[in-house]
Structures are given as structure tokens and as C-alpha cells.
C-alpha positions as CSV (number, residue, x, y, z in Angstrom):
1,M,88.2,79.3,88.6
2,S,91.5,79.9,90.2
3,R,92.3,83.5,91.4
4,D,96.1,82.9,92.0
5,R,98.4,85.2,90.3
6,E,101.6,87.0,90.6
7,K,103.0,90.4,90.1
8,P,106.6,91.8,89.6
9,C,108.4,93.7,92.1
10,S,108.9,97.4,91.3
11,L,112.4,97.2,92.4
12,C,114.0,93.9,91.3
13,A,111.2,92.7,88.9
14,K,111.0,89.3,90.3
15,S,107.4,88.0,90.3
16,A,106.0,87.2,93.7
17,P,102.6,86.2,95.2
18,V,102.9,88.6,98.0
19,L,104.1,92.3,97.6
20,Y,104.0,95.2,100.1
21,R,102.7,98.5,98.9
22,I,105.2,101.2,100.1
23,Q,106.7,104.7,99.7
24,Y,110.5,104.6,100.4
25,D,111.8,107.8,98.9
26,E,111.3,111.7,98.7
27,S,109.0,111.3,95.6
28,G,106.1,109.7,97.8
29,E,105.3,107.4,95.0
30,W,103.6,104.1,95.9
31,I,105.2,100.9,94.6
32,F,104.8,97.3,95.1
33,V,108.0,95.4,96.3
34,C,108.7,91.9,97.3
35,R,109.8,90.7,100.7
36,E,113.5,90.8,100.0
37,C,113.2,94.3,98.7
38,W,110.9,95.5,101.4
39,N,113.4,94.4,104.0
40,R,116.1,96.2,102.3
41,V,114.2,99.6,101.7
42,S,112.3,99.8,105.1
43,Q,115.3,99.7,107.5
44,D,116.1,103.0,108.9
45,N,114.4,104.9,106.3
46,P,112.7,108.2,107.2
47,F,110.8,108.0,103.8
48,Y,109.4,104.7,104.5
49,V,105.5,104.3,104.6
50,Y,103.8,101.0,104.6
51,G,100.5,101.0,102.6
52,G,99.2,97.4,102.7
53,T,99.8,94.0,101.5
54,W,98.8,92.7,97.9
55,K,98.3,88.8,97.9
56,A,97.9,86.7,94.7
57,H,95.4,84.4,96.3
58,K,92.2,86.2,97.1
59,R,89.5,84.9,99.4
């Protein structure tokens, strides 16, 4: 049984096998973002908090 799967990025909606759980604005809401969006919103952002990595392939 394969456990590979993908989820959409909360910002750009592209599906990805690895997403990053983050907070990036004053709302404090946790979202999952792809690497491209993560790079964009984490730079010089005082609201940025990393909360872990979601991976499609589970061990």
C-alpha cells in the first residue's frame, strides 16, 4: 500500500509532496505552504513562525 500523497499550498494552491506549516501574518493562523511560497513569506517577516514539515511519503 502506497502512502504517497500531495496537498495544496494554502497560498498558491499548487500541489506539493512537501509543505511547511507556518504562521506568517498577525492573525497567527497556521497554514501549509510550498517551498516557493515559504521562501517568499519567511524573509524579513516579524510574524513568521515555523511549525514543522508535512511530507507526502511517510516512513
